[in-house]
N, C-alpha and C positions, 0 to 999 in steps of 0.2 A: 436233980434232973440234968441230964447231958444237954449241952448246947447243940443245936443243929447247924451244920455247915452247908454253905451254898457255894456254887460255882461262881467265880468272879464274872461280873457282867461282861458281855461280849465287847462293848465299846471300850472298856478299860483294857481288855486283852489286846484288842486291835491297836490301841494307842501305844502299848508298852509290853509286847508279848513275851520278851525275855524275862520279865519279872513276874507277870500275872498269868501266863498261859496255863500252868499246872497248879495254880493256887486255889484253895478253897478258903472261904472266910466264914467267920461267925459273927463279926460286928463291923460297923462302918460308922466312924464319927459323923455326926450331923453336919459338921463344917464342910464336908466333902460332898454332901448330897445336894443335888439341884432340885430334884423333885421326886415325889412318890405318886404312883398311880394304883389305886386300889379298885379292883374289879369285884363286884358283889355277885352272889348267886342269883339274885333277881334281875341282873342286867345292868344295875347302876354302875357308874364309873365316877370315882372321885379323883381329881388330880390336885395334889397339894404342892405348892411352890415353897419348898423348904428355904431356899435363899431369901425370899421375901420375908418369911417368918423370922429368919435370923437378923434382919435389919432392925426389928423392934424387940427381940428377946435374946436371952443368952442361949448358948448351945444346950446347956442342961435343961432349961425351960422348954425348948423346942423338942428335945429328945423325950422329955416327960409327956408332952402333948401327943406326940406320935405313939409312944407306948400306950397311953390311955386310949387312943383311938383304936389300936390293935386289940387291947383287952376288951373294950366295949363291944366291938363288931367282930370279934374272932370267929364266931359261929356263922356270920353272914359273908365274910370275905372269902372269895374263891382264888384270888391271885394278887400278889403284890409285885409291882415292878418299880424300879427306881433308876434315876440317871445320876451319874456322878460327875463332879467337876474334875475331870481327868487331869486337866493342865495344872490346877492347884495341887492335887494329890501328888502328881509327878514332881512338881517343883519342891514341895515340902520334903518328899523322900530324898531327892538329890541333896537338898540343903542339909538335912539331918545326917546323911551319910558323910558328907564333907566334914561336918563337925565331929563325927566319931573318929574319922581317919585323921 
């Protein structure tokens, strides 16, 4: 099954347009997620504070919980939005780039 790609979130593009403006993604490590917002077909809204979850669990455990929620409610979810810790992502990319060069 091919992975679906999504346009980079606008807040990330605005923070660092020269890197993210024309980029499409298919994954995002949970370490960079601030939160998720799930909108359901019946009007319910769930907001998940990913950073809070990461204080008590590993990245893998939080990712597994999120995937379980997606799987369990996939027929009921109408939209998924997320916020990214742009500063952390930007710093990590710059640091890794320095290490490569």
